[in-house]
C-alpha positions as CSV (number, residue, x, y, z in Angstrom):
1,M,-18.2,-156.0,187.7
2,K,-15.6,-157.3,185.2
3,S,-16.5,-154.5,182.8
4,R,-16.0,-151.8,185.5
5,L,-12.7,-153.3,186.5
6,S,-11.5,-153.3,182.9
7,V,-12.4,-149.7,182.5
8,T,-10.7,-148.7,185.7
9,L,-7.5,-150.6,184.8
10,A,-7.6,-149.0,181.3
11,S,-8.0,-145.6,182.9
12,C,-5.1,-146.1,185.2
13,A,-2.9,-147.3,182.3
14,C,-3.9,-144.2,180.3
15,A,-3.2,-142.0,183.3
16,L,0.3,-143.4,183.7
17,F,1.0,-142.9,180.0
18,M,-0.1,-139.3,180.3
19,V,2.1,-138.7,183.3
20,S,5.1,-140.2,181.4
21,S,4.3,-138.0,178.4
22,A,3.9,-134.9,180.5
23,S,7.2,-135.4,182.3
24,G,9.1,-136.5,179.2
25,Q,11.4,-134.4,177.1
26,L,10.0,-131.7,174.9
27,A,9.9,-132.3,171.2
28,P,12.2,-130.0,169.1
29,N,9.3,-127.7,168.2
30,Q,8.0,-127.4,171.8
31,T,8.6,-125.2,174.8
32,H,7.0,-125.1,178.2
33,G,4.9,-122.2,179.6
34,F,2.7,-121.4,182.6
35,G,-1.0,-120.8,182.9
36,H,-3.6,-120.9,185.7
37,G,-0.7,-121.7,188.1
38,Q,0.3,-124.8,186.2
39,L,2.8,-126.0,183.6
40,V,1.7,-126.0,179.9
41,T,3.3,-127.2,176.7
42,F,3.5,-125.2,173.6
43,T,3.8,-126.8,170.2
44,Y,5.0,-124.4,167.4
45,K,3.5,-125.0,164.0
46,Q,5.3,-122.3,161.9
47,N,7.8,-119.5,162.1
48,F,7.4,-116.2,164.0
49,D,6.2,-113.0,162.4
50,C,7.1,-109.4,163.3
51,V,4.4,-107.3,161.6
52,D,5.4,-104.2,159.7
53,Q,2.5,-102.2,158.4
54,P,2.7,-99.7,155.4
55,N,2.6,-96.6,157.6
56,M,5.3,-97.8,160.1
57,D,9.0,-96.9,160.1
58,L,10.6,-99.6,162.2
59,D,14.1,-98.7,161.1
60,F,13.7,-95.0,161.9
61,N,15.1,-93.8,158.6
62,G,12.2,-91.4,158.0
63,I,10.7,-93.5,155.2
64,M,7.4,-95.3,155.7
65,A,7.7,-99.1,155.1
66,Q,5.4,-98.8,152.1
67,S,8.1,-96.9,150.3
68,D,11.2,-98.6,151.9
69,P,11.9,-102.0,150.4
70,N,15.1,-102.3,152.5
71,E,13.0,-102.3,155.7
72,M,11.4,-105.6,154.5
73,Q,14.8,-107.4,154.3
74,T,15.5,-107.7,158.0
75,P,12.7,-108.7,160.5
76,I,12.5,-106.0,163.1
77,C,10.9,-107.4,166.2
78,Q,10.2,-104.3,168.4
79,P,8.7,-104.2,171.9
80,I,6.5,-101.2,172.7
81,T,5.5,-100.8,169.0
82,E,2.1,-102.5,168.3
83,P,0.5,-102.9,164.9
84,T,-3.3,-102.6,164.5
85,A,-3.5,-106.1,163.1
86,D,-2.0,-109.5,163.7
87,P,-0.5,-111.7,160.9
88,T,-4.0,-112.9,159.8
89,G,-5.0,-109.3,159.3
90,G,-7.4,-109.5,162.2
91,D,-7.8,-106.8,164.8
92,I,-5.1,-107.1,167.4
93,K,-7.6,-106.4,170.1
94,H,-8.9,-109.9,169.5
95,T,-5.5,-111.6,169.4
96,A,-4.4,-114.0,172.1
97,H,-1.7,-112.8,174.5
98,L,1.6,-114.6,175.2
99,Y,3.2,-112.9,178.2
100,V,7.0,-113.3,177.9
101,L,8.7,-113.0,181.3
102,I,12.1,-111.4,181.1
103,P,14.5,-111.6,184.1
104,M,15.7,-108.0,184.4
105,F,17.5,-108.7,187.7
106,S,21.0,-110.1,188.3
107,V,21.1,-112.9,190.9
108,D,24.8,-112.2,191.7
109,D,25.1,-108.5,190.8
110,D,27.1,-109.6,187.7
111,Q,29.8,-107.0,186.8
112,K,31.5,-109.0,184.1
113,P,30.8,-107.8,180.6
114,G,32.1,-111.1,179.1
115,D,29.1,-112.9,180.7
116,A,26.7,-111.4,178.2
117,M,25.5,-113.6,175.3
118,E,27.3,-113.6,172.0
119,C,25.6,-112.7,168.7
120,P,23.4,-115.4,167.3
121,D,24.1,-117.0,164.0
122,G,22.6,-114.8,161.3
123,G,22.0,-111.9,163.6
124,R,21.0,-108.4,162.6
125,P,23.3,-105.8,161.1
126,G,25.2,-103.9,163.8
127,E,23.8,-106.2,166.6
128,L,25.1,-105.4,170.1
129,C,26.3,-108.6,171.8
130,G,29.2,-110.2,173.8
131,P,31.3,-108.0,176.0
132,A,30.1,-104.8,174.3
133,L,26.5,-105.7,175.2
134,G,27.6,-106.6,178.7
135,A,29.3,-103.3,179.2
136,Q,26.3,-101.4,178.0
137,L,23.9,-103.4,180.2
138,I,26.1,-102.7,183.3
139,S,26.1,-99.0,182.4
140,L,22.3,-98.9,181.9
141,F,21.1,-101.3,184.6
142,G,24.0,-101.6,187.1
143,A,24.7,-105.3,186.3
144,V,24.3,-107.9,183.5
145,P,20.7,-109.1,183.9
146,E,20.0,-112.8,183.8
147,A,18.0,-112.0,180.6
148,W,21.2,-111.6,178.6
149,K,23.6,-113.9,180.3
150,K,25.3,-116.7,178.3
151,T,24.6,-118.9,181.3
152,V,21.6,-118.1,183.5
153,N,22.4,-118.3,187.2
154,P,21.4,-121.7,188.5
155,A,19.3,-120.0,191.2
156,I,16.6,-119.6,188.5
157,T,15.5,-121.4,185.4
158,T,14.1,-120.1,182.1
159,Q,11.9,-121.9,179.6
160,C,13.8,-120.4,176.7
161,P,16.4,-121.7,176.1
162,D,15.1,-125.0,177.2
163,P,17.2,-127.9,178.6
164,N,17.3,-129.6,175.2
165,N,18.6,-126.6,173.4
166,P,20.8,-124.7,175.9
167,V,22.1,-122.1,173.4
168,P,21.7,-118.5,174.8
169,G,19.0,-116.4,173.2
170,T,17.5,-119.3,171.3
171,C,14.1,-120.9,171.3
172,T,12.3,-122.9,168.6
173,M,10.6,-120.9,165.9
174,H,11.5,-117.6,167.7
175,A,13.3,-114.6,166.3
176,S,17.0,-114.7,167.4
177,S,17.2,-110.9,167.8
178,V,15.0,-108.0,169.0
179,D,15.2,-104.2,168.8
180,L,15.4,-102.6,172.2
181,S,15.4,-99.0,171.0
182,E,11.8,-98.1,172.0
183,T,12.1,-100.0,175.3
184,L,15.2,-98.1,176.3
185,V,13.5,-94.8,175.5
186,A,10.4,-95.8,177.5
187,L,12.6,-96.8,180.5
188,G,14.4,-93.5,180.4
189,K,17.7,-95.2,179.5
190,M,18.0,-93.5,176.1
191,M,16.9,-90.1,174.8
192,G,14.2,-90.4,172.1
193,P,12.9,-90.7,169.6
194,P,15.2,-93.5,168.4
195,K,17.4,-92.8,165.4
196,A,18.1,-96.5,164.6
197,P,17.2,-99.9,165.9
198,V,19.3,-101.3,168.8
199,F,19.4,-105.0,168.0
200,V,20.4,-107.4,170.8
201,P,20.0,-111.2,171.1
202,T,16.6,-112.4,172.1
203,P,16.7,-112.5,175.9
204,N,16.4,-115.7,178.1
205,H,12.7,-115.9,179.1
206,S,9.7,-117.8,180.3
207,H,6.0,-117.7,179.3
208,V,2.5,-117.2,180.7
209,V,-0.8,-117.5,179.0
210,D,-4.3,-116.5,180.1
211,N,-6.2,-119.0,182.2
212,S,-8.7,-119.5,179.4
213,R,-5.9,-120.3,176.9
214,V,-4.1,-123.2,178.7
215,N,-5.7,-125.6,176.2
216,A,-5.8,-123.9,172.8
217,G,-5.4,-125.0,169.2
218,A,-2.7,-123.5,167.1
219,I,-3.3,-119.8,166.8
220,W,-1.3,-116.5,166.5
221,W,-0.3,-115.0,169.8
222,E,0.9,-111.4,170.4
223,V,4.1,-111.4,172.4
224,R,3.8,-109.1,175.4
225,P,7.1,-108.7,177.1
226,V,6.9,-108.5,180.9
227,L,10.1,-107.1,182.6
228,V,10.4,-108.9,185.9
229,L,12.5,-106.7,188.3
230,Q,12.9,-109.0,191.3
231,Q,14.2,-112.5,191.7
232,S,11.5,-113.4,194.3
233,D,8.8,-113.1,191.6
234,W,10.5,-115.4,189.1
235,P,8.6,-118.6,188.5
236,A,10.0,-122.0,189.7
237,A,10.5,-124.5,187.0
238,D,7.6,-126.7,188.2
239,G,5.2,-123.7,188.6
240,S,5.1,-124.1,192.4
241,S,5.9,-120.4,193.0
242,G,6.4,-117.0,191.3
243,I,4.5,-115.6,188.3
244,T,2.7,-118.7,186.9
245,S,-0.7,-117.1,186.2
246,V,-2.1,-113.8,184.8
247,R,-3.6,-113.0,188.2
248,V,-0.2,-113.2,190.0
249,M,1.4,-111.3,187.1
250,D,-1.2,-108.5,187.3
251,D,-0.6,-108.2,191.1
252,T,3.2,-108.0,190.5
253,E,2.8,-105.3,187.9
254,A,0.4,-103.3,190.2
255,A,3.1,-103.5,192.9
256,G,5.6,-102.0,190.6
257,R,7.8,-105.1,190.4
258,A,7.1,-105.9,186.8
259,I,6.4,-103.9,183.6
260,E,4.3,-105.1,180.7
261,V,4.4,-103.7,177.2
262,G,3.1,-104.8,173.8
263,S,5.1,-105.6,170.6
264,N,4.8,-106.3,166.9
265,F,6.2,-109.8,167.6
266,F,3.8,-112.8,167.1
267,L,4.3,-116.6,167.5
268,F,2.1,-119.4,166.2
269,F,1.6,-122.4,168.5
270,S,-0.9,-124.6,170.3
271,S,-1.1,-124.9,174.1
272,R,-1.9,-127.9,176.2
273,L,-2.0,-128.4,180.0
274,S,0.9,-130.6,181.0
275,S,1.2,-130.3,184.8
276,M,-1.6,-132.5,186.2
277,T,-0.3,-134.8,188.9
278,G,-0.4,-138.5,188.4
279,M,-3.1,-138.8,191.1
280,D,-5.2,-136.0,189.5
281,M,-5.0,-137.9,186.2
282,M,-5.9,-141.2,187.7
283,H,-8.9,-139.7,189.5
284,H,-10.0,-138.0,186.3
285,G,-9.7,-141.3,184.4
286,M,-11.7,-143.1,187.1
287,R,-14.5,-140.5,187.1
288,H,-14.6,-140.8,183.3
289,G,-14.9,-144.5,183.6
290,D,-17.7,-144.3,186.0
291,R,-19.7,-142.1,183.6
292,E,-19.2,-144.7,180.9
């Protein structure tokens, strides 16, 4: 009896510690994400990689990367474009997917170009940002989307930037800029093919992983941008509503309210479930104790 009581108390103490850890602040190399309708925590182990293969021409100068040393000097992270291999050299068909939700709507029909985020430190040559970016976004999309606002409307939250690092366009171990050229062509906003990259700050965003990947060791993940077109589909911070699982994401895409594409952008991190309630954890601990 005494032994069982000790195990139960130990389990409850462990559960309380886990609740405290799950609800505590993120470490500098962590962000939140969603998976299986729950909150998960990502821990980044090394820098991003935007894969450029020998037969690619990511800067659109007519010279393949294998013969263009200059193309190697600036990371070109390009949605739509997908390499055949991930940073390990493995077939991309077998690479885990990180779905990056991008809020392509404006909560308040923002018509102020100055609300668009400024250029990040160390941005790309000729990067479009600040009022110039805002004016271009209004021209293309009718308003400044929450994706590129200096301050996201408080009606929604994003996981990047996170509350510990509220600098627009930033997220730990991410690229600070992306090339929108192929995306604009695909959306019919620009005549193609592109003649040069269109660098913009990395948009404010949130994340979703496949149900089977909510608990995963540190691996490479292919970033698959998902343009979310309506505020009603945007996930709540606690995962209680909106796109917080691949099933809901797929349904939203099928309904035409979101658009998913691939990219040559990869991130390296581990994922751990972080949204079990205190009661769930205590029950789990007690069941474990009973088995012991």
